[in-house]
C-alpha positions as CSV (number, residue, x, y, z in Angstrom):
1,X,171.6,50.6,84.0
2,X,169.8,53.8,83.3
3,X,168.8,55.8,86.3
4,X,166.8,58.9,87.2
5,X,166.0,60.9,90.3
6,X,162.5,62.3,91.1
7,X,162.4,65.6,93.0
8,X,159.1,66.1,94.9
9,X,158.6,69.7,96.0
10,X,155.2,70.2,97.6
11,X,153.9,73.7,98.5
12,X,151.2,74.2,101.2
13,X,149.4,77.4,101.8
14,X,146.2,79.0,103.0
15,X,145.6,82.7,102.6
16,X,145.0,85.2,105.4
17,X,141.3,85.8,105.7
18,X,140.3,82.3,104.7
19,X,137.7,80.6,106.9
20,X,139.0,78.5,109.8
21,X,137.1,75.5,108.5
22,X,139.0,75.7,105.2
23,X,142.2,75.5,107.2
24,X,141.0,72.6,109.2
25,X,139.6,70.6,106.2
26,X,142.8,71.2,104.3
27,X,144.8,70.0,107.3
28,X,142.7,66.8,107.7
29,X,142.4,66.0,104.0
30,X,145.9,66.9,102.7
31,X,148.6,68.2,105.0
32,X,148.4,65.5,107.7
33,X,147.8,62.6,105.4
34,X,151.0,63.5,103.4
35,X,153.2,63.4,106.5
36,X,151.6,60.2,107.6
37,X,152.3,58.7,104.2
38,X,155.9,59.8,104.4
39,X,156.1,58.1,107.8
40,X,154.9,54.8,106.1
41,X,157.6,55.2,103.4
42,X,160.8,56.3,105.1
43,X,162.8,55.9,101.9
44,X,160.9,58.6,100.1
45,X,162.6,62.0,100.4
46,X,160.7,65.3,99.6
47,X,161.2,69.1,99.8
48,X,158.3,70.7,101.6
49,X,157.1,74.3,101.9
50,X,154.6,75.8,104.3
51,X,153.7,79.5,104.2
52,X,153.9,81.5,107.4
53,X,150.1,82.0,107.3
54,X,149.6,78.3,107.4
55,X,152.4,77.6,110.0
56,X,150.9,80.2,112.3
57,X,147.5,78.4,112.1
58,X,149.1,75.0,112.6
59,X,151.1,76.0,115.6
60,X,148.0,77.3,117.2
61,X,145.6,74.5,116.3
62,X,147.8,71.4,115.7
63,X,151.2,71.9,117.3
64,X,151.7,68.1,117.2
65,X,152.0,68.4,113.4
66,X,155.2,70.5,113.8
67,X,156.6,67.7,116.0
68,X,156.0,65.1,113.3
69,X,157.5,67.4,110.7
70,X,160.6,68.0,112.9
71,X,161.0,64.3,113.2
72,X,161.0,63.8,109.4
73,X,163.4,66.7,109.0
74,X,165.8,65.4,111.6
75,X,166.0,61.9,110.1
76,X,166.9,63.5,106.7
77,X,163.7,62.5,104.9
78,X,162.4,66.1,104.5
79,X,163.9,69.4,103.8
80,X,162.0,72.6,104.4
81,X,162.0,75.4,101.8
82,X,161.9,79.0,102.7
83,X,159.9,81.8,101.0
84,X,158.3,85.1,101.8
85,X,156.7,84.6,105.2
86,X,153.2,85.7,104.3
87,X,153.5,84.2,100.7
88,X,153.8,87.5,98.7
89,X,154.5,87.6,95.0
90,X,158.1,88.8,95.6
91,X,158.3,90.8,92.4
92,X,155.4,93.0,93.4
93,X,156.6,94.2,96.8
94,X,159.5,96.6,97.6
95,X,163.0,95.2,97.9
96,X,163.2,96.0,101.6
97,X,160.0,93.9,102.1
98,X,161.3,91.0,99.9
99,X,164.4,90.8,102.1
100,X,162.4,91.2,105.3
101,X,159.8,88.5,104.5
102,X,162.4,86.0,103.3
103,X,164.5,86.7,106.4
104,X,161.5,86.3,108.7
105,X,160.7,82.8,107.2
106,X,164.3,81.7,107.4
107,X,164.6,82.7,111.0
108,X,161.3,80.9,111.8
109,X,162.6,77.7,110.2
110,X,165.9,78.0,112.0
111,X,164.3,78.4,115.4
112,X,161.6,75.8,114.8
113,X,163.6,73.1,113.0
114,X,167.2,73.9,113.8
115,X,168.4,74.6,110.2
116,X,168.3,77.5,107.8
117,X,166.6,76.9,104.5
118,X,168.8,77.0,101.3
119,X,165.9,76.6,98.9
120,X,163.0,78.9,98.3
121,X,159.5,78.5,97.0
122,X,158.4,81.4,94.8
123,X,154.7,82.3,95.5
124,X,152.7,81.3,92.5
125,X,156.1,80.6,90.9
126,X,156.2,84.2,89.6
127,X,159.8,84.7,88.3
128,X,161.4,88.0,87.2
129,X,165.1,88.2,86.4
130,X,165.9,90.7,89.1
131,X,164.9,88.2,91.8
132,X,168.2,86.3,91.3
133,X,170.2,89.0,93.1
134,X,167.5,89.5,95.8
135,X,167.4,85.7,96.6
136,X,171.2,85.4,96.5
137,X,171.6,88.3,98.9
138,X,169.1,86.7,101.2
139,X,171.2,83.5,101.5
140,X,169.1,81.4,99.1
141,X,170.9,78.9,97.0
142,X,168.2,77.5,94.8
143,X,164.5,77.9,93.7
144,X,162.1,76.4,91.2
145,X,160.5,77.9,88.1
146,X,158.1,76.3,85.7
147,X,159.5,74.7,82.6
148,X,157.3,77.2,80.5
149,X,160.0,79.8,81.2
150,X,162.8,77.6,79.9
151,X,160.9,76.7,76.8
152,X,160.3,80.3,76.1
153,X,164.0,80.8,75.6
154,X,164.4,77.8,73.4
155,X,165.2,74.9,75.8
156,X,163.6,71.7,74.8
157,X,161.8,69.4,77.2
158,X,164.5,66.7,77.0
159,X,167.1,69.3,78.3
160,X,165.1,70.1,81.4
161,X,166.2,67.2,83.7
162,X,168.6,69.0,85.9
163,X,169.1,72.5,87.3
164,X,170.6,75.7,85.7
165,X,172.4,78.7,87.1
166,X,171.3,82.2,86.4
167,X,172.5,85.6,87.8
168,X,171.7,89.2,88.2
169,X,174.6,91.7,88.5
170,X,177.0,88.8,89.3
171,X,174.8,87.3,92.0
172,X,174.1,83.6,91.2
173,X,171.3,81.3,92.0
174,X,170.3,77.8,90.9
175,X,167.0,77.2,89.2
176,X,165.2,73.9,88.9
177,X,162.6,73.5,86.0
178,X,159.2,72.2,87.2
179,X,157.8,69.6,84.8
180,X,154.4,70.5,83.5
181,X,154.0,66.9,82.4
182,X,154.4,65.7,86.0
183,X,152.1,68.5,87.3
184,X,149.3,67.2,85.0
185,X,150.1,63.5,85.6
186,X,150.3,63.6,89.4
187,X,147.9,62.4,90.8
188,X,145.5,62.3,87.8
189,X,147.2,59.6,85.7
190,X,147.8,56.0,86.6
191,X,150.9,55.4,88.7
192,X,152.1,53.0,86.0
193,X,152.0,55.8,83.5
194,X,154.0,58.1,85.8
195,X,156.7,55.5,86.4
196,X,156.8,54.7,82.6
197,X,157.5,58.4,81.9
198,X,160.3,58.5,84.4
199,X,161.8,55.3,83.0
200,X,161.6,56.6,79.5
201,X,163.7,59.6,80.5
202,X,166.3,57.8,82.6
203,X,169.9,58.0,81.5
204,X,173.1,55.9,81.7
205,X,174.8,58.7,83.6
206,X,172.1,58.7,86.3
207,X,172.4,62.4,86.5
208,X,168.9,63.3,85.5
209,X,166.3,64.6,87.8
210,X,162.6,65.1,87.0
211,X,161.0,67.7,89.3
212,X,157.4,68.0,90.4
213,X,156.7,71.3,92.1
214,X,153.0,71.8,92.9
215,X,150.4,72.6,95.5
216,X,149.9,70.2,98.4
217,X,146.2,70.8,98.2
218,X,146.0,68.7,95.1
219,X,146.6,65.7,97.4
220,X,143.2,65.9,99.1
221,X,141.6,69.3,98.9
222,X,140.9,69.7,95.2
223,X,137.6,68.1,94.1
224,X,137.5,64.3,94.5
225,X,141.2,64.1,95.3
226,X,140.8,63.0,98.9
227,X,139.1,59.9,97.6
228,X,141.7,59.4,94.9
229,X,144.8,60.1,96.9
230,X,144.0,58.5,100.3
231,X,140.9,56.3,100.1
232,X,142.0,54.7,96.8
233,X,145.6,54.9,97.9
234,X,147.1,56.7,94.9
235,X,149.9,58.4,96.9
236,X,150.9,55.1,98.7
237,X,150.8,53.4,95.4
238,X,153.2,55.9,93.9
239,X,155.6,55.7,96.8
240,X,155.5,51.9,96.7
241,X,156.2,51.9,93.0
242,X,159.3,54.1,93.6
243,X,160.5,51.7,96.3
244,X,160.0,48.7,94.1
245,X,162.0,50.3,91.3
246,X,164.8,51.5,93.5
247,X,167.5,50.0,91.2
248,X,166.8,52.8,88.7
249,X,164.5,55.3,90.4
250,X,164.9,57.2,93.7
251,X,163.6,60.4,95.2
252,X,166.0,63.1,96.3
253,X,165.7,66.4,98.1
254,X,166.4,69.2,95.7
255,X,169.0,70.7,98.0
256,X,171.0,67.4,98.1
257,X,170.8,67.2,94.3
258,X,172.1,70.8,93.9
259,X,175.0,70.0,96.2
260,X,176.0,66.7,94.6
261,X,175.5,67.4,90.9
262,X,176.7,70.0,88.4
263,X,174.3,72.3,86.7
264,X,172.9,71.4,83.3
265,X,173.9,74.9,82.0
266,X,173.5,78.6,82.4
267,X,170.2,80.3,81.5
268,X,168.5,83.7,81.6
269,X,164.8,83.3,82.0
270,X,162.1,85.8,81.0
271,X,159.3,87.0,83.4
272,X,157.2,84.0,83.8
273,X,155.0,81.8,86.0
274,X,153.1,78.5,85.4
275,X,151.4,78.4,82.1
276,X,147.9,78.7,83.5
277,X,148.8,81.8,85.5
278,X,150.1,83.5,82.4
279,X,147.0,82.6,80.5
280,X,144.8,84.0,83.3
281,X,146.7,87.3,83.2
282,X,145.6,88.0,79.6
283,X,142.5,90.0,78.7
284,X,139.4,87.7,78.8
285,X,139.0,87.4,75.1
286,X,142.7,86.8,74.4
287,X,142.8,84.3,77.3
288,X,140.0,82.3,75.7
289,X,141.7,82.4,72.3
290,X,144.9,81.2,73.9
291,X,143.1,78.4,75.7
292,X,141.5,77.3,72.5
293,X,144.9,77.1,70.8
294,X,146.2,74.9,73.6
295,X,143.3,72.5,73.1
296,X,144.2,71.9,69.5
297,X,146.5,68.9,68.7
298,X,150.1,69.9,69.2
299,X,149.0,73.3,70.2
300,X,150.7,73.4,73.6
301,X,154.1,72.5,72.0
302,X,153.8,75.4,69.5
303,X,152.7,77.8,72.2
304,X,155.8,77.0,74.3
305,X,157.7,79.2,71.9
306,X,155.5,82.2,72.6
307,X,154.8,84.4,75.6
308,X,151.2,83.8,76.8
309,X,151.0,86.6,79.3
310,X,152.7,88.4,82.2
311,X,151.8,88.3,85.8
312,X,151.9,92.1,86.3
313,X,149.1,92.4,83.7
314,X,146.7,91.6,86.6
315,X,147.4,95.2,87.6
316,X,145.9,96.2,84.3
317,X,143.2,93.7,83.9
318,X,141.7,94.4,87.4
319,X,142.0,98.1,88.4
320,X,140.9,97.2,91.9
321,X,144.0,95.0,92.2
322,X,146.2,97.9,90.9
323,X,144.7,100.3,93.5
324,X,145.2,97.9,96.3
325,X,148.7,97.3,95.2
326,X,149.5,101.0,95.0
327,X,148.1,101.5,98.5
328,X,150.3,98.7,99.7
329,X,153.4,100.5,98.2
330,X,152.4,103.7,99.8
331,X,151.8,102.0,103.2
332,X,155.1,100.2,102.9
333,X,156.9,103.5,102.3
334,X,155.2,105.0,105.4
335,X,155.9,102.0,107.6
336,X,159.6,102.1,106.7
337,X,159.7,105.9,107.3
338,X,158.3,105.2,110.8
339,X,160.8,102.4,111.4
340,X,163.6,104.8,110.6
341,X,162.3,107.2,113.3
342,X,161.2,104.8,116.0
343,X,162.9,101.5,115.3
344,X,160.1,99.4,116.8
345,X,157.4,97.4,114.9
346,X,155.6,100.4,113.4
347,X,153.1,98.1,111.6
348,X,155.6,96.0,109.7
349,X,153.9,92.7,110.5
350,X,150.5,94.1,109.4
351,X,152.2,95.3,106.2
352,X,153.7,91.9,105.4
353,X,150.4,90.2,106.1
354,X,148.7,92.6,103.6
355,X,151.3,91.5,101.0
356,X,149.9,87.9,100.9
357,X,149.5,87.3,97.2
358,X,146.0,85.8,97.1
359,X,143.8,88.9,96.6
360,X,146.3,90.3,94.0
361,X,145.2,88.1,91.1
362,X,142.5,85.8,89.8
363,X,142.5,82.4,88.1
364,X,140.9,79.0,88.7
365,X,140.7,80.0,92.4
366,X,138.9,83.1,93.7
367,X,141.7,85.6,94.3
368,X,140.5,89.2,94.1
369,X,136.9,87.9,93.8
370,X,136.9,86.4,97.4
371,X,135.6,89.3,99.6
372,X,136.9,88.0,102.9
373,X,140.5,87.7,101.6
374,X,140.3,91.1,99.9
375,X,138.9,92.7,103.0
376,X,141.6,91.1,105.2
377,X,144.3,92.7,103.0
378,X,142.8,96.1,103.4
379,X,142.4,95.6,107.2
380,X,146.0,94.8,107.5
381,X,147.0,97.8,105.3
382,X,144.9,100.1,107.5
383,X,146.3,98.7,110.7
384,X,149.9,99.1,109.4
385,X,149.0,102.7,108.4
386,X,147.6,103.4,111.8
387,X,150.8,102.1,113.5
388,X,153.1,104.1,111.2
389,X,151.0,107.3,111.6
390,X,151.2,107.0,115.4
391,X,154.9,107.7,115.0
392,X,154.9,110.1,112.0
393,X,151.7,112.2,112.2
394,X,151.2,115.4,114.3
395,X,148.3,114.5,116.6
396,X,146.8,118.0,116.2
397,X,146.5,117.6,112.4
398,X,142.9,116.7,111.5
399,X,143.1,116.0,107.8
400,X,145.9,116.0,105.3
401,X,145.3,115.7,101.6
402,X,147.1,115.5,98.3
403,X,146.2,115.6,94.6
404,X,148.4,112.9,93.0
405,X,148.3,110.2,90.3
406,X,147.9,107.6,92.9
407,X,147.2,104.6,90.6
408,X,149.4,105.4,87.7
409,X,146.7,105.9,85.1
410,X,147.9,109.4,84.1
411,X,145.0,111.2,85.9
412,X,145.2,112.7,89.4
413,X,143.2,111.4,92.3
414,X,142.4,113.1,95.6
415,X,143.8,111.3,98.7
416,X,142.5,112.5,102.1
417,X,143.9,111.0,105.3
418,X,142.7,111.8,108.8
419,X,142.6,110.4,112.3
420,X,139.2,108.9,111.6
421,X,139.1,108.1,107.9
422,X,140.9,107.8,104.6
423,X,139.0,108.9,101.5
424,X,140.2,108.2,97.9
425,X,138.4,110.0,95.1
426,X,138.7,110.0,91.3
427,X,137.5,113.3,89.8
428,X,138.2,111.7,86.4
429,X,135.8,108.8,87.0
430,X,132.6,110.8,87.7
431,X,133.9,112.4,90.9
432,X,133.5,109.0,92.5
433,X,134.9,107.5,95.8
434,X,136.8,104.2,95.4
435,X,138.1,103.8,99.0
436,X,136.6,104.8,102.3
437,X,138.6,103.5,105.3
438,X,137.2,103.6,108.8
439,X,140.6,103.7,110.5
440,X,139.4,102.9,114.0
441,X,137.7,99.8,112.7
442,X,140.5,99.0,110.1
443,X,137.8,98.5,107.4
444,X,137.6,99.8,103.8
445,X,133.8,99.7,103.5
446,X,134.1,100.2,99.7
447,X,136.3,97.2,99.0
448,X,134.6,95.6,96.0
449,X,135.2,94.5,92.4
450,X,133.2,95.1,89.3
451,X,131.6,92.3,87.3
452,X,134.0,91.6,84.4
453,X,134.2,89.2,81.4
454,X,136.3,86.1,82.2
455,X,137.5,83.6,79.7
456,X,135.7,80.8,81.5
457,X,132.4,82.5,81.0
458,X,132.4,81.0,77.6
459,X,131.0,77.9,79.3
460,X,127.8,79.8,79.9
461,X,127.6,81.4,76.5
462,X,128.2,78.2,74.6
463,X,125.5,75.9,73.2
464,X,123.4,73.5,75.3
465,X,125.6,70.5,74.5
466,X,128.7,72.3,75.7
467,X,127.0,73.5,78.9
468,X,125.9,69.9,79.5
469,X,129.5,68.8,79.3
470,X,130.6,71.4,81.9
471,X,127.8,70.2,84.2
472,X,128.9,66.6,84.1
473,X,130.9,66.1,87.2
474,X,131.6,62.4,86.6
475,X,135.1,61.0,87.1
476,X,138.2,62.4,88.7
477,X,139.9,65.1,86.7
478,X,142.3,67.9,87.2
479,X,141.0,71.4,87.7
480,X,143.1,72.4,84.7
481,X,140.9,70.2,82.4
482,X,138.1,72.7,82.2
483,X,135.3,74.2,84.3
484,X,132.1,72.9,85.8
485,X,128.9,74.7,86.7
486,X,128.2,74.8,90.5
487,X,125.2,77.2,90.7
488,X,122.5,76.3,88.2
489,X,121.3,79.9,87.6
490,X,124.7,81.5,87.0
491,X,124.0,82.1,83.3
492,X,121.0,84.3,84.3
493,X,123.3,86.5,86.3
494,X,126.2,86.9,83.8
495,X,126.2,90.7,84.0
496,X,129.0,93.0,83.2
497,X,129.4,96.4,84.7
498,X,129.9,99.5,82.6
499,X,131.9,101.4,85.2
500,X,134.1,100.6,88.2
501,X,132.1,99.6,91.3
502,X,133.0,102.9,93.0
503,X,130.5,105.1,95.0
504,X,129.0,108.5,94.8
505,X,128.1,107.7,91.2
506,X,125.5,110.0,89.5
507,X,123.1,108.6,86.9
508,X,119.9,109.9,85.4
509,X,117.1,107.5,84.4
510,X,113.9,107.4,82.5
511,X,110.9,107.1,84.9
512,X,110.1,103.7,83.5
513,X,113.4,102.2,84.7
514,X,112.8,99.6,87.4
515,X,115.2,98.3,90.0
516,X,115.8,95.0,88.2
517,X,116.6,96.9,85.0
518,X,119.2,98.9,86.9
519,X,120.6,95.8,88.6
520,X,121.0,94.0,85.3
521,X,122.4,97.0,83.4
522,X,119.6,97.0,80.9
523,X,118.9,100.8,81.0
524,X,120.2,103.9,79.2
525,X,121.9,106.5,81.4
526,X,120.3,109.8,80.2
527,X,123.0,111.9,81.6
528,X,126.8,112.2,80.9
529,X,128.0,112.4,84.4
530,X,128.7,108.8,85.6
531,X,132.3,108.0,84.7
532,X,133.0,111.4,83.2
533,X,135.5,114.0,84.5
534,X,134.5,116.5,87.2
535,X,136.3,119.6,88.3
536,X,137.6,119.3,91.8
537,X,138.6,121.7,94.6
538,X,139.6,120.9,98.2
539,X,138.7,123.6,100.7
540,X,140.2,123.3,104.2
541,X,138.0,124.9,106.8
542,X,138.6,125.5,110.5
543,X,136.8,122.3,111.8
544,X,136.2,120.5,108.5
545,X,137.4,119.7,105.0
546,X,135.2,120.2,102.0
547,X,135.8,118.5,98.6
548,X,133.9,120.4,95.9
549,X,133.1,118.5,92.7
550,X,131.4,120.0,89.6
551,X,130.6,119.0,86.1
552,X,128.8,121.0,83.3
553,X,127.0,118.2,81.4
554,X,123.6,117.4,80.0
555,X,120.6,115.3,80.5
556,X,118.2,113.8,78.0
557,X,114.7,115.0,79.1
558,X,111.5,114.4,77.2
559,X,113.5,113.5,74.1
560,X,115.5,116.7,74.2
561,X,119.0,117.3,75.6
562,X,119.2,119.9,78.3
563,X,122.2,121.5,79.9
564,X,122.8,120.6,83.6
565,X,125.5,121.7,86.0
566,X,125.8,119.2,88.8
567,X,127.7,120.2,92.0
568,X,128.4,117.8,94.8
569,X,130.3,118.6,98.0
570,X,131.7,116.0,100.4
571,X,132.1,117.5,103.9
572,X,134.2,115.9,106.6
573,X,133.5,117.5,109.9
574,X,133.0,114.7,112.5
575,X,135.7,112.8,114.2
576,X,134.1,109.4,113.4
577,X,134.6,108.8,109.7
578,X,131.2,110.2,108.7
579,X,130.5,111.9,105.3
580,X,128.0,114.7,104.6
581,X,127.0,114.9,100.9
582,X,125.4,118.1,99.4
583,X,124.0,118.1,95.9
584,X,123.0,121.0,93.7
585,X,121.5,120.7,90.3
586,X,121.2,123.7,88.0
587,X,119.2,123.6,84.8
588,X,121.3,125.6,82.3
589,X,119.1,124.7,79.3
590,X,116.0,126.1,77.8
591,X,113.6,123.2,78.6
592,X,112.4,121.6,81.8
593,X,114.3,118.7,83.2
594,X,112.1,115.7,84.2
595,X,114.2,112.7,85.2
596,X,115.1,110.2,87.9
597,X,118.4,110.9,89.7
598,X,120.1,107.7,90.9
599,X,122.9,108.1,93.4
600,X,124.8,104.8,93.7
601,X,126.9,103.5,96.6
602,X,128.6,100.1,96.8
603,X,129.1,99.0,100.3
604,X,130.9,95.8,101.4
605,X,130.2,94.8,105.0
606,X,130.9,91.1,104.3
607,X,127.2,90.3,103.7
608,X,127.5,87.3,101.3
609,X,126.2,83.8,101.9
610,X,123.1,84.9,103.7
611,X,125.3,86.0,106.6
612,X,123.0,86.4,109.6
613,X,125.4,88.9,111.2
614,X,125.1,91.3,108.3
615,X,121.9,93.2,107.8
616,X,119.8,96.2,106.7
617,X,117.4,97.8,109.2
618,X,115.1,100.7,109.5
619,X,114.1,101.9,112.9
620,X,110.4,101.0,113.6
621,X,109.8,99.4,110.2
622,X,109.8,95.9,108.8
623,X,111.6,95.5,105.4
624,X,111.2,91.8,104.8
625,X,114.4,90.0,104.0
626,X,117.0,92.1,105.7
627,X,120.2,90.2,104.8
628,X,122.8,92.3,103.1
629,X,122.7,90.0,100.0
630,X,118.9,90.6,99.7
631,X,117.3,92.8,97.1
632,X,114.3,95.0,97.1
633,X,112.8,98.5,96.8
634,X,112.0,100.6,99.8
635,X,109.7,103.6,99.3
636,X,109.3,106.7,101.4
637,X,112.4,106.2,103.5
638,X,114.8,108.8,105.0
639,X,117.0,106.5,107.1
640,X,118.6,103.2,106.3
641,X,121.1,101.3,108.5
642,X,123.6,98.7,107.3
643,X,125.6,96.7,109.8
644,X,127.6,93.6,110.6
645,X,127.8,92.5,114.2
646,X,131.1,90.8,113.5
647,X,132.7,94.1,112.3
648,X,131.3,95.9,115.3
649,X,129.8,99.0,113.6
650,X,126.9,100.2,111.5
651,X,126.6,102.7,108.7
652,X,123.5,104.9,108.8
653,X,122.3,106.7,105.7
654,X,120.3,109.7,106.8
655,X,118.5,111.6,104.0
656,X,117.0,115.0,104.3
657,X,113.7,113.9,102.9
658,X,112.0,110.6,102.1
659,X,113.0,108.9,98.9
660,X,113.0,105.5,97.2
661,X,116.0,103.2,97.8
662,X,116.9,100.3,95.7
663,X,119.2,97.6,97.2
664,X,120.7,94.5,95.7
665,X,123.8,92.3,95.9
666,X,126.5,92.6,93.4
667,X,127.7,89.1,92.5
668,X,130.5,88.0,90.2
669,X,130.3,84.8,88.3
670,X,133.6,83.3,89.4
671,X,135.3,80.0,88.7
672,X,136.6,77.8,91.6
673,X,137.6,74.3,92.4
674,X,133.9,73.4,92.6
675,X,132.8,75.2,89.4
676,X,131.2,78.4,88.3
677,X,129.3,80.1,91.1
678,X,128.0,83.5,92.2
679,X,130.3,85.3,94.6
680,X,129.0,88.3,96.6
681,X,131.1,91.4,96.2
682,X,129.1,94.2,97.9
683,X,125.6,95.6,98.5
684,X,124.5,98.3,96.0
685,X,122.4,101.0,97.6
686,X,120.8,103.4,95.1
687,X,119.1,106.7,96.2
688,X,116.3,107.3,93.7
689,X,115.1,110.9,93.5
690,X,112.6,112.4,91.0
691,X,113.9,115.7,89.7
692,X,111.8,118.3,87.9
693,X,113.8,121.5,87.3
694,X,112.6,124.5,85.2
695,X,115.0,126.3,83.0
696,X,117.3,128.6,85.0
697,X,116.2,127.0,88.3
698,X,118.1,124.9,90.8
699,X,117.4,122.0,93.1
700,X,119.3,120.7,96.0
701,X,119.5,117.5,97.9
702,X,121.6,116.5,101.0
703,X,122.3,113.3,102.9
704,X,124.8,111.9,105.3
705,X,126.6,108.6,106.0
706,X,127.1,108.3,109.7
707,X,129.2,105.7,111.5
708,X,127.5,104.1,114.5
709,X,129.8,102.2,116.8
């Protein structure tokens, strides 16, 4: 009789920075019900993976879960897979951290469950060929990679019912192909259809194995799956069907299969991940074209022969990810330098937490667009940096700085590091600031992301009939089957930024431009300063550091172009992270300049969702809606305070003379499990100053950002 094995590999993870209620809901709706189902079906064997982030939460909130898991492991029903402890994309972190994170997870599993893992779950299933040697040297015997990678090198689907060996520099590892068919079928298709597929691919030898490797959250957390999997009993129905067909179908742990059966062959896989991840890594327009090709009859089969993307392209698609990644690499280097000197922690745990993959990409789920997760990564990076610097830095040294191509774009940035702050500037991008770390609070107050085109935005730009289809939430379907619309007004706020959402951005406006015009990017910048190169000079002084930025440009004034030299100095002199900004405008033309100067700052103090702890305030003055995600125009103001009681500090903007301030939330239109929605990224504060400068004359303007503890 023909037989076949089914290998079930279920990965469970929640990112650092996610809300505690998300952990709890996921536990109640998916993680606990799955173990309880396994208890009801003791003949079902599975391979399970839990990230260290999730295990830490479970051990603190539901330690009884670990006891139940240990019971299933000891009776041989469950094997635990290892991985990087804080669920990093292994290929994106330094080799020393790869080994460290894998070892940390293996040690935890050994101590908690009494056995060392031989299999490893790759975060987001991102595979690069060099990983074979890293995993082998870490004592890992096998892992899983999506069948997309195997098909890219010419393997047909019928060949992918086993495991393969691969190597790097003679270090071997076994690789199981994950079936895309099963990923899309479980739990969305009828159990009978799943069983029929397995029977169709059974063989007389009984050597075949079909492997499902996927997220545990699809069994209860994804939209409508709690009802499908547990209330309607889909999972129990599947397990019962396997038991009832035991003469030809049985589950097996992947480690047991790898020990008992020979490999199906040798393979060398390209850089890959699951098909959707590769699609998301493409530029938005190409991603939409690729998705459209997949929707055509037989399209997916043809595309299996092509590369659809590459995970590292997220570092190109989202400059904010690239800069966070490059900071992570720099902090890793510094932490390991400190370890070589001191030998104690030196911030290694914070560093590894900051390597959690979730803010380093974006797809169906929020990724880089989720501010709490993004901010948490920066918080851990700054904490790691603080620990390392406590070992490496001379305490008498106030500021150190370097001019270096920090982000690999071929242009030099200015990196300033001090006891109180870090400041990262791009002279090439309008003399702007893209990171401002308050080191004592471990907070990058400029952590944000610009509003960018995404392939799924086509749901909002399509015709009415198509939009209606996306808004129809009837039935239970996979999140891979398209997008829905959660917030009804998202189409109105589909706005794309012209420049990165940095700060200290200089624009010049017609006097008729209103705040809403500026917010929606429906205005013409009459100057050539924003996003353009500035000359830069760093001047160390006795008790301060001055960064001098200057550009000789032009402004359109009264329908004529007039020369303007803009100089701006950033002065660091207080030991509290504060910034003093000095502007000087010189009219170098032959006509008067009559314009509105707009100085833009993009501050993220976690003010989304009408957060009552995050606020604007002006001493002695009512400003109406004071939430950080409110909008409005404030006239005749020389002080504005932004704060968040949870973060424990405030930023006070003190201006030398009264001006008008525009404020509004910057919100991305992001896809999620629930549909298209607005996601708060930061609060934009614009200092609006009328400028009238006669030929040959100058004007000046100063203000300060002060940190209030």
